[in-house]
N, C-alpha and C positions, 0 to 999 in steps of 0.2 A: 504494499500500499504506500507508505511514506512519500518518497519523492515522485513517484509516478501520480499518485492522487494529487500532488501540489502542482503538477504541470498544467498550464494554462494553454488550451487549445483555441487560438484566435485566427479566423480566416483559414483554417486548415494547416496553420503552422504552429509548432510547439514552441512555448515560451517557458524558460525556467525561471522562476521567481527569483532564485538566489542571483542569477546574472544581473537582473533589473535592480534588486536590491543593492548589489555591489556598485552599480553605476551611480545610483542615487547617493549612496553613502560617500562617494568620492567627492561630493559638493561640500564645500567647507561649513555650510550651515546645517547639515544633517547629521544628527546624532545617530539615529538608527530609522530603518525603513523596513516595511514589510509589504510584499507584493502579492496579490491574489486575483483571482478570476471572478467577474461578476457576469451572470448570463446576459447575453446581448442577442437580440433577435436576428441581427444581420451577420455578425461574426462569430456566434456561438459563445464565445466568452470575450469580455472586454479586460484588459489589463488596468488594475486598480492598484494605487499605492497609498498607504497609510505612513506618514512621515511625522517624526518627532525632531523638532529643531534644537541645536544647541542653545543653551540659555544666552541671552543677549544678542542673538543673531535673528536675522529675518531673511525669508525667501518666499517667493510666490509660486503658485503651481505652475504657471507659465515658464518662470525661470527654471524650475527643475525639469519640466519636460524638454526645455531647450538643451539644458546640460546634459541630457541623456542622447541628443542627437549626434554627438561626436563618436560615441561607442556602440550605440544600439541601432539595429535594423528598425524602420519605421513600425512594423507589426510588433516589436518587442516594447515600444515606448509607452508608458502609462497614458491611458485615455483621461483618467481621473486621478487627481492627487487630493488626498484628505490630510489635514493637519490634526496632531493630537499633542496634548501636554503631558498626557499620561504615558508611562512607560508601556511598551508593547507587551502583549502577552506572551509568556514563555514558559517552557517546562522547567522543572527543578535543574535539569542538565543545560539549560540556556537555549534550547530549540524554540524557534518561533511557532506560536500556535496559530497558524494562518485561518483555521476554521472558525476561530473565535472572532475574526474580523470580518468574515464574508457575511 
């Protein structure tokens, strides 16, 4: 189950959430990011990101999507970016609980 269940299928293409999360976390304002799929009638699933910013920094959803253009194919870029001030849900071992976000 694990990684296969986490895979997002958007427009017939497989998207690994960890790859998109790594791209987002390279932005200097991003403390942590989680990426998951949301059902989409046209694409099957849309790539959605939940982002927690570093204290004292700011970034817009558009800025983060633009940041991803340098390293990610178009179909892998988040269609939506949601911000949270709360820590992202994790298991005791530190693994992201993406199902709790979707």
